[in-house]
ZAMARGU-4260 file (C-alpha; in steps of 0.2 Angstrom, whole numbers, plus 5000, padded with zeros to 4 digits):
<rodrens>
0) 5026/5020/5075 | 5042/5030/5073 | 5050/5018/5062 | 5037/5019/5048 | 5039/5038/5048
5) 5057/5036/5046 | 5055/5022/5032 | 5044/5035/5023 | 5057/5049/5024 | 5071/5040/5020
10) 5061/5033/5003 | 5058/5051/4998 | 5076/5057/5001 | 5084/5041/4992 | 5073/5046/4977
15) 5077/5064/4976 | 5097/5059/4976 | 5096/5046/4962 | 5101/5059/4949 | 5108/5075/4958
20) 5111/5083/4939 | 5094/5079/4933 | 5079/5081/4944 | 5066/5094/4950 | 5058/5098/4966
25) 5039/5106/4967 | 5024/5108/4976 | 5007/5098/4973 | 4990/5103/4980 | 4972/5101/4976
30) 4955/5093/4979 | 4951/5075/4985 | 4936/5064/4985 | 4938/5049/4995 | 4927/5033/5001
35) 4929/5016/5007 | 4928/4999/4999 | 4922/4983/5006 | 4930/4965/5005 | 4925/4949/5012
40) 4913/4935/5010 | 4898/4946/5015 | 4905/4962/5008 | 4893/4963/4993 | 4878/4962/5005
45) 4886/4974/5018 | 4889/4987/5005 | 4872/4986/4997 | 4864/4988/5014 | 4874/5004/5018
50) 4875/5010/5001 | 4860/5023/5003 | 4868/5029/5020 | 4887/5031/5014 | 4893/5045/5003
55) 4911/5050/4997 | 4919/5064/5008 | 4927/5080/5000 | 4945/5084/5006 | 4961/5091/5001
60) 4980/5087/4999 | 4996/5097/4999 | 5015/5093/4999 | 5030/5092/4990 | 5036/5082/4976
65) 5052/5076/4968 | 5054/5071/4948 | 5069/5062/4942 | 5071/5060/4924 | 5077/5043/4918
70) 5076/5047/4899 | 5067/5058/4886 | 5050/5050/4891 | 5053/5042/4907 | 5053/5048/4925
75) 5051/5043/4942 | 5041/5054/4955 | 5041/5053/4974 | 5032/5065/4985 | 5028/5068/5004
80) 5011/5076/5007 | 4997/5078/5018 | 4979/5072/5013 | 4963/5073/5022 | 4952/5057/5018
85) 4938/5047/5025 | 4919/5044/5022 | 4902/5051/5026 | 4887/5041/5033 | 4872/5042/5044
90) 4874/5039/5063 | 4859/5030/5072 | 4855/5039/5088 | 4844/5034/5103 | 4826/5036/5100
95) 4826/5030/5082 | 4834/5047/5076 | 4848/5048/5063 | 4862/5061/5060 | 4873/5064/5046
100) 4892/5060/5052 | 4909/5063/5043 | 4923/5051/5048 | 4939/5061/5043 | 4956/5053/5042
105) 4972/5063/5043 | 4986/5055/5033 | 5005/5058/5028 | 5008/5051/5011 | 5023/5046/5002
110) 5018/5041/4983 | 5031/5034/4972 | 5026/5032/4954 | 5033/5029/4937 | 5028/5042/4923
115) 5028/5039/4904 | 5025/5054/4893 | 5014/5049/4878 | 5011/5065/4869 | 5018/5082/4871
120) 5015/5087/4890 | 5004/5072/4894 | 5009/5058/4903 | 5002/5042/4912 | 5007/5036/4929
125) 5007/5021/4940 | 5014/5016/4956 | 5012/5014/4975 | 5006/5026/4988 | 5012/5022/5007
130) 5001/5032/5021 | 5004/5034/5039 | 4987/5039/5049 | 4990/5054/5060 | 4973/5054/5069
135) 4955/5052/5064 | 4938/5061/5070 | 4920/5059/5068 | 4911/5075/5065 | 4893/5080/5065
140) 4883/5096/5065 | 4884/5097/5084 | 4899/5088/5091 | 4917/5081/5086 | 4921/5064/5094
145) 4935/5051/5093 | 4931/5041/5077 | 4942/5025/5084 | 4932/5026/5100 | 4916/5023/5090
150) 4921/5010/5076 | 4933/4996/5076 | 4951/5004/5077 | 4960/5009/5062 | 4976/5003/5055
155) 4990/5016/5056 | 4999/5011/5040 | 4991/5009/5024 | 4997/5005/5006 | 4988/5007/4990
160) 4991/5006/4971 | 4989/5022/4961 | 4987/5027/4943 | 4984/5043/4935 | 4986/5056/4921
165) 4995/5072/4921 | 4998/5087/4908 | 5013/5098/4911 | 5012/5116/4903 | 5028/5122/4896
170) 5043/5119/4909 | 5036/5122/4926 | 5016/5121/4929 | 5007/5105/4928 | 4989/5098/4932
175) 4985/5080/4936 | 4973/5068/4942 | 4976/5052/4952 | 4966/5037/4959 | 4972/5027/4972
180) 4965/5010/4978 | 4970/5003/4996 | 4978/4985/4995 | 4980/4984/5014 | 4964/4985/5026
185) 4959/5001/5036 | 4949/4990/5048 | 4940/4975/5051 | 4922/4974/5054 | 4915/4958/5063
190) 4898/4955/5057 | 4884/4945/5069 | 4867/4941/5067 | 4852/4944/5080 | 4857/4931/5091
195) 4876/4936/5092 | 4883/4923/5080 | 4898/4929/5071 | 4895/4929/5052 | 4913/4934/5048
200) 4923/4948/5044 | 4922/4962/5031 | 4937/4973/5028 | 4936/4991/5024 | 4948/4999/5012
205) 4953/5017/5007 | 4950/5024/4989 | 4952/5041/4984 | 4954/5053/4969 | 4965/5067/4969
210) 4964/5083/4956 | 4980/5093/4959 | 4989/5107/4952 | 5007/5111/4955 | 5025/5120/4951
215) 5041/5111/4948 | 5059/5119/4949 | 5071/5110/4938 | 5090/5108/4943 | 5104/5102/4931
220) 5094/5108/4915
</rodrens>
């Protein structure tokens, strides 16, 4: 697992050093809303069955970010941040009882995105986000338990595509929104009928939306 962490850190440092005379360092933090997508032969049926039980999970993110200017309108962004993701659902208990549970996933993220300014301080962004899972928990009103001991094991590494909008006020302050869709599975759910016959696999994928605010300090300007 260590090589993945090293890879992410090297990616961030390489981006920062692309232009020692024309880049900024800053902080970004804000509110997150995350959920799961399902894909596979039975994904639509599976999602429909659990649609009423599953809800998005509120979270937060915070980290550092570099911005390398590549021209008057183009820039390359790279960051290193903590993000709290997951989903909320209903847990079946013995005796026909049900209890609300939040599955909380703790990630270290490295987003890398291109930015194109379309009007004044308004820019559109697109790129990739690599994530490393630090840990996971299931939380109810009465207990906290190991989420990976209850569901199929989560994959440690996640990769997603991101898109977003950002508006920069003057030289330093900015606000933005980003949406990320996972392209590598978080877990694989094996479905079976009442006779124990294997019906196939449904893959789960992270999806999240981040609402951020931040500050940048520019070097070489």
